[in-house]
N, C-alpha and C positions, 0 to 999 in steps of 0.2 A: 641680454643673451643674444649672440649673433651666430649666423650660419650662412654659408654659401650653398646655393642650389644650382646644380648643372642639369639641364633638361631641355627637351623639345617642348615648347609651350604654345606655339602658334598654329596648331592643327587640331582637328576634332577626332583624332584617333585616341585609343585608350590612354597612352602615356601622356598625351597632350592635355586631355581633360583632367587626368589624375594630377599632373604637375601644377596646373593652374589652381585647382581646388586645394591642394596641399599647401601651396605658398599662401594663398588667401587665408586658409585656416590658421597657419602659424602666425601670420601678421595679426590676425584677430586675437590671438593668444599672447600678444606682446613680444614676439620673437622678431628680431631685426634680421630680415632676409635680404641677401644680395643674390639676385638671379643672374646666372650666366647662361643665356639661351644658346642651344645648339642649332636652332633654325632661325629663319627670318620671317617677319610678319608678311602676310599677303593681304589683299583687299578684303578677304573674307575672315581674317583673323579677328577673334574677340579678345580685345585687350582692355582689361579693367585698369583703373587707376593704380591699384595695388601692384599689378604685374608691371606696368610701365615704370612706376617709381622704383620698384625693386631692381629692374634692369639698369637704371641710371646710376645706382650707387657704386661706390668704389668697393673693391674686393675686401672682405674681412680676412686679412692675411693670417692672423693668429687664431682663427676660428675653425671649427670643423666644417667639412663639406659633405653634402649629400648629392649623390648622382642618381637620377631616375632614368633608367635605361635598361636595355637587355643585359643579362648577366655576363655575356662575353664582350661587353662594351664598356668595361670599367677601368680602362687604362688611360683614358684621356681627360682625367680631372685630377685636381690637387687640393690639398688642405692639410691643416694640422692633424686632423683625424679624417680618414676617408671612409665614408659610409655608403654602401650600395643599397638602393631601395628599388626592388624589382619584383616581378611576378612571373608565374608560370601556370599552365592550365592542365597538365597531366601529372601522372604519379612520379615521374623522374624528369629533372631538367636536362638539357643537352650536355653531353660530356665536356664540351669546351667551356661551359660556364663555370665548372667547379674550380679549376685552378685560378681563374680570374677572380672569383668571389672570395677564395681563401687567402688572397693577397690583401684584402681589405681589413680595416680595423673592426668594422661591424657590418652586418647584413640585416636589413629590414625587409619585411614583406607585409602583405595585406590580410592574410587569413591563416588559420591553423592548417588548412589544407595545403597552402603554399609552404608553410614552415616545414611540414612533414616531407613534402616533395624535395625541398632543398637538403634537409638533413639526411634523408634516405639516399640521396644521390652522392653524398660525400662532402657536403659543405660542413666544415668543422667549427663554424662559429655558433654561438648561442643566438640563433636567429630570433629577432624581435618582431612583434606584430604591431603595425600601425595601420589601422583600418583606412580604407577609402571612405569617402563621404559624399554628401549631397548639399548643394546650396539651396536650402528650402525657401530662400527669398525669391528664387527663380522657379524651382520645381515644387509646386504645392497644389492642394486641391481647390484653391480659390482662383486659379488661372482660368481665363475665359476659354471655352472650347472653340474649336474651329466650327464654322457654320457648315452644315451638311444638308443635302436635299431630303434626307429621311431620318428624322430624329428618333424614330421608333426602331430603326434597324440596330441589331446587336453587332458591335464592332470588335473583332479581335485584332490586336496590333502586334507586330513584331519588328524590332529595330536591331539590325545586325549587319555585319560584313559578310557577304556571300562567300562561304567557304565550307568545307566538309565538316569542320568542328562544330558549326552552328546547326547542322542537320536540317538544311532547308528542304531536302527531299522528304524527310519524315514529317515535317510540319505541313507541307503542301499536300502530301498524300493523305494525311490524317484529316485535314479540312475538306478536301475534295471528295473523299470517300464517305465521310460521316454526314455531311449536310447536303440536303436535296435542293434542287433549284427553286422550289417554292417556299423555302424557309428564309425568313427575313434576317439574313446574317451576311457579314462580309469579313474578309481577311485583308488587312492593310499591311503592306511590307515596305519598310525603308531598308534596302538591302544592297546598296552599291558597294563595290569593293575598289578602292582607289588604286590598288596594286594590280587590278585586272581591268583596265579601261575598256577592253573589247568584249568583256563579258556581257551577255544579254540575258537577264533573268527570264524574260518571256520565252526565249528559245530553250533555256534549261528546263522550264516547266513543261513545255510541249514535248520534250524528249523523255519525260519521266514515264515509268510504267505504273499504271493504276490497276488495283485488283477489283474494285467494286464500282466502277463507273467514275465519270468525271463531270457530273452535272453541275458542280459548284465552281468550276474553273473561272467562269465569267464573273464570279463574285470576289475574285482576288484582284486587288488594286495595288499597283506598285507606284510609290511616290518617290520623287527625287530627294537627295540628301537635303536636310534642313540645316543650314550653317549656324543660325543663331539659337542660343539656348532658350530664349524666350519663345521662339516659334516652335522649337521642339517640345517644350512644355505644353503648348497648346495642342500639339499632335497627340501627346500622351493623354491629355484630358478628354480628347474626343473618343477614346476607346472605352469599352466596357470591361475589357480584360486584356492583359498583355500575355503573350505566349512565346516561349522559346525553348524547344527541346534540345538544348545544347549538350554536346558530349563532354565539355569541360570548361570551367571558368575559374580564373584566379579570384575574382570578386563578382563581376557582372554588373557594370555600371548601368546599362539600360534597365535592368530589372529593378534596381533600387531607386533609380530616377522615376520609374513608373509608380512604384509604391509611394514615393514622396508626393506624386501627383494624385494620390487617392485612387489608383487603379490596381486591382489585385493581379497577381502573377501566377501563371502556370509555367513551371520549369522543372528541370531534371533534379531528382533527389540525390545529388552528388556534387562534390566540388566546393569551390570557395563561396558559392551563393548560400551554402548551409550556415555561413556565419550570421546571416540575418533572416533567411527564409524560414517560415513555419506555417502551420495550417491555419493560423489566425488571419494571415494576410494573403493566402493563395492556396494553390494545390501543387503537390509534388508528384512528378511523373516517375513511375517505377523504372528501375534500371533492368533492362532485359539481359544484358551480359556486359562483360568487359572485353575490350579488344586492343590490339596494338595500333597506335595512331599511325596513319600513313595517308597523307594527302598529296604527296609528290612535290610539295613546295615548302610549307612551313613546318610540317610535322613528318618526321621520317622514323622508320623502325629502329629501335635500339634496345638494349637489354633491360628487361623488367619494366618497361614503360607501357602504361595503359591509359585509356580513357573510357568513359561509360557510353553504352549504346542505349538510348532511351526507348522504352516500349511504346510502339505506335498504338497498341490496344489501350494502354493506360492513358496516353495522350488523348485519344478519341473520347474516352469516358469522361475525362476532366473537362474537355471542351464542350461536350454535350451537357454536362451538369451545369457548367457556368452559363451556357446559353439559356437553359431552362430555369435558372434561378438568378435573374438579373438583380433582384432585391438583395440577395445574399452577396453578390458581387459588390454592390454599393456599400454594404455594411463592412465587408472585409477591406474595401478601399479606404473607408473612413478610419478604420483602425490602423491601416498601413501608414497613412499620413502622420498620425500622432506618434506612432512607433518610431518612424524614421526621424521625425523632428526632435524627439526626445533623446535618441541614441546615436544617430549616424549623420549629423551635420559635419561639415569639414572642421568647424571649430571644436566640436566634441571629439572628433576622431584624432585631432592633432594635439589634444591636451597631453597625451602621453609623451609627445616629442620633447617637452620641457624636461621631463625626468630622464629621458634617454640621453639628451644632450648634457645634462648635469653629470651623468655617469661617465 
């Protein structure tokens, strides 16, 4: 069985991580993949032997092609059958995605949440679900932790691209207002946004309004992006709990990578993360209300489109509980690793691809 894959693969953004795992999972399942990369490798690119070998092959002219990209970016690939594999984070996809997706032979996405968003927006295909996954040979609970100066300190970790959808203001306010300066706790953020090189998270934090004091601001540590997966796994392992009060996710790679590393997750009870999140492996933040997405850049208002606003009160309660129940965090984390390893590896997630390609 042969397939062509068109994608950006040499970056550490969502589609790049997704594409590499997807290709490696298919190859592990015996599918012959020809990669047509849209981008070029850089000195920081992670290139496994599978990715390199897939890129060197000749095109499978008589085989179907899968394109991993934005829904309005589906015109620049060819194949005997053209399959678009894409994601979205709110209740409706952008209007210019719909005609582009409807010209394809098939549309795939990663969660029931995304499938509903596409179909509610007017995509007339029977949208198929192919989960994202995790490479548990890299992300697992046996990875060595980073050395820290205080092993007794409780560490909350959040990994995200600084933007309105990720609710950095809600996260930082919840932490700074809930925890006092004499409590042995810290919040570690990896939050660079490559599309906003001049953004300074420290300045953003200092300009926030706090209701109940800011005694814990000095306990917030911002770390630079970690380019290698093996190093990122060590960052996850250093945490006692991962937290991200997101307004919307198609899947949520950092959350499931954290679970694979044996670290429980606090995240919003809404969106694509509900494909795998449950109370056995973390805590779910209540949704305070729904609102029209508008961040002035990636998300703009249009008809019937919404995302969730997480409750800061609920977030504070869950962070406080996790902090006061470190043993329970460890138990949830151990369950999380087994759960992800059994159900959401890339090899497991791409098993369905064989049947879809046969169809």
